[in-house]
N, C-alpha and C positions, 0 to 999 in steps of 0.2 A: 503403782506396778503399773502394764497395759495387761488389756482383757486378750487370750489366745485363744484361740480355738485350739481342738482337741488335736492338729493338725500341726499348730503349734506357731501358729502365724495368727499375725496380731487379726484384732475382731472387731469391725466395726458397731460404734456401739446401735444395734434398734431406738430410731426414736420415737416418742410416744408423747400424747401430749397430757396439756397443765389438769385433764381430765379425758381418766378412761373408765369405756363399761369390763367390770373386772365380775369372773366366776370365784364363788367358794363349794369346788365339787362336794369335797366331803360334806360343807354340813344340809341340805345342798342350799346354795344358792346360785343364780347364773342373776347377769346383767344388771351390777349393781354397779349405778353412777357413782363412781369411785373419784374424788380427789388425791391427784397426783401431791405429795406435801414433803416437798426435801427438807422442809425445815423443822417436819418433824420425826423422832428417832424411829418411836415404833408404831404400828399400824394401829386401825381402832375401828372398828363396828359396833355400833346405833346396839344396844342393848337394851330390854327395861326389862323386869319383876325377876331377875338376878337373885336365881337361887344354887346354894351350893349342899351337895348333899355326898352321902357314899353309896359309893355301889362296888360289888366285892374286893373293901377295902381300899380304893382310892377313893381320892376327892373330883365330883365331879361335876358341873355347872352346867344349871340349865336356866335356858332366858328366853325370853321374848324381842322375834326382830322384827319389821318388815319385809315383805314377800315384794322385789320389786316390782314396779308397775302399778302401783295399788294395788293389789288384791289383797292386803289384809297381811295381820299378824300371821308369824308363825313360830313354835319351841321349838327349839335345839337344843340339844343335850350336846358335852364334849366332855371330856376328859378336862382336867384345868393340871397349865403346864405349872401355871408360879403365879405368886399373888409377886406386882411390880408397884413400885413406886413409881409414876410415871406425870411430866406435868402438860396438866392440862392447858386448853389454847389460851388463858391468866397467866400461866405459867406460875399455878400455884398443884405443888404436889398429891396427888390423891391417889388412893395405891387399891391398883387394879387388879381382878384377875383375867390370867393372859393364857390363851388353848393353842396349840402348834393346830394347823388346820394344812391346806392346802389350796395356792393363788394361783392360779391362769391365771396370767396375760400377754391376751393375743392366742400366738401359739406354744409359748410356754408355758411351761406348769412348773411347781417348786412348792419345798415348807415355805410356810410363814409366819412366825409369832405375833395374836390377833390381838391385842387387850381392848374387853368389856366396857362401856360410859354407854349412860345416857349422851345422844347425840337429840336427843328433841328440837333444839333453838337453833340447832346447825344445817346448812345447806345441803351436805351430801353425808350421806348414814354409815359412808366408809371412807375415813382419809390410809394413803397407802406412805406407808413413810419411807425413810433410806435407805433401813435395814433392809426392808423389803428389798427393795432395789443391789443391796451389794452382791458383788461377782456374779454380776447378767448383762454385762453389756450394754445399759443403758441408759441414754439420753433424755433432759422430760424440755418440749418447746413450751416456751411457757407463754406462748400468743395464742397457739393451735390445741383443742381437742380433739380427738375422736379417732386420733389416725391411726388406731391397729383396727377398728371396726363400725361399722356404722349404728346410727340409732337405733335397738333394737322395735322392735313394730307397738311393742307396750305399752313404753316412752309418750307422758302427755303430746299435744298436735303444742299444746302452747310451752312446751319449754324452750325456752332462751339459749341454750347449752350449744 
């Protein structure tokens, strides 16, 4: 089924790069260098020191993640949406905490299910999986990066992306 605009007209897909800078305004994290990974179903954010706790009778999570630009770590708290078995990069299922937040990709913003996992040995702090792109008329250019916005000023000059 083709994507259609509000007026019922076919909508041309927005082309994004295989790597983009995205924002998670609810957390708040901005200018995260993320890999757009259509091979992954679920999006994932690097998180360490993951701690579950109760707040007002609801399940919450507290975790550390990197502040983009090498400014250290930040502790974030969010309600837990669910726990889900998600295959890691080796194809081995991991039971992960999933939170619901908001993603900003270019000039568009929408809800996002985001799993929390230790990505210390990975190149990217975050991957954006295909479920996040579903129903948003997006095509991924596999040879180009940063098509939505340029590199933030805080990114290292030695970054080859």
